[in-house]
C-alpha angles and dihedrals in degrees: 000000000000120000118258108261099195140301122325090257089065093055128063121195123224120174087347092301125116122247115189117225140175135200111245133155092001096303143075119270119197132209103255093207091057094051092048090048091055096046097045107026086223117168089216107034092170090060089044089057090052090052095051090049090053091049096044108052094179091053090049091050094050095039096103090053097061105020118067132173107246133175111260131173111252136170089270094049128264113347139171108259129179106250136180133195121234093275092051093047092053089052091051093046090058088065096050112101094202132123088230090059094052097084089056092049092050090049090050090051090049093049091047091051091049090049091054089049091051092050089053093042112022091187089072090066091056091045092053092046089051091052092049093052091045090052089053090054101252115155115252096241090055091047092056091052091047092051091047089051089053090053092049090047090051092051090052095050090047088054091049091051093052091047097054101262112146120233118244118025097020091049089050093050093049091047090052091049091056094043094047092050091044100048104018090238134081120252089253090050089048090054092051091051088056093044094242113159113227093221095048126107116238093032097129100147095218091055086062099044124116121238092263093048089053091048093052091044088055091048092051095048095042090050090050093052091050095047091048090053095045092048093038089229113202125192132000102297094051093046090048088059090050091049092054090048093048092047091048091056090054091042092054090051091049092051090049091052092046090051091053098040099036089223129107117243094214105081138187088223114118140165099240091126090059091051094054109042120194127240094273093052090047090051092051090048092051091048092050092050095050094044092047091054090049092049093046092051092052099043138041095250119107127249094259092051091046091050093052091048095050091042091054092050092046094049089050091050093048091048091051091050091053091054094051121084114237112250118215113210113225117228 
């Protein structure tokens, strides 16, 4: 039996094989040698990595930009292991001539094609996001607010970019300024109130916000965008001032509502149940997918339209079953 190499959160499973990972710079980083071992079945994955770097000169030149030595728990204790984030791993996978890597390469090609389509027709991005949220079980009114919040957020970050704010840490600081002024609590504090684990996938705070929380988030970010434009804010310090002012506008509106309603806007309510469907929900999802493919293959309608049609019929059937009393046949 192999020795335990850390808690389950430090190990990801792929095709029933363990891939070590560590949380760094607000994202998961994976041990490159483990990923290569799984995709190639190589007896010496470290040597295999050296060979693909020799074959792919561009990969070798960019290696230091997306592969970093990080401390990871191993059988011999903590060691420095070369790790890559998701973007880096996808680049490495492109250079692996293995049948196991082909599904990833085809997926990358599909994602790239869809991204080109979205650039040519931005409405497709919203449509795909809507389908994703619907598949997770979010109610349609909430989805519309979430999509609107994404658009407002995009407008704000575009403004920051034009005004000399650097992506990454400066964006995060300004976002925290708006959120703190809006809700009276930092984003991390907001996550704790909702019980969201920092090292858990699917813990995007906005995907767990209530309708009111989304509305005030939009107000704070839209106000920040407008103030930055009116003041012609340039650089990080000036935009930080605009962020505080925009958040304060939303915060004042929140306090006014709380005073009238007697209820706090910041809520412990979250959508974790939607993120982790039970066996019945998974069964329904699998049924919808298989039936949608069957319908699409026999008719002229596309996969997305077929999925919606089957999902609607399935939901109606499930609802009718819930309304009917169960009859027990007497022997």
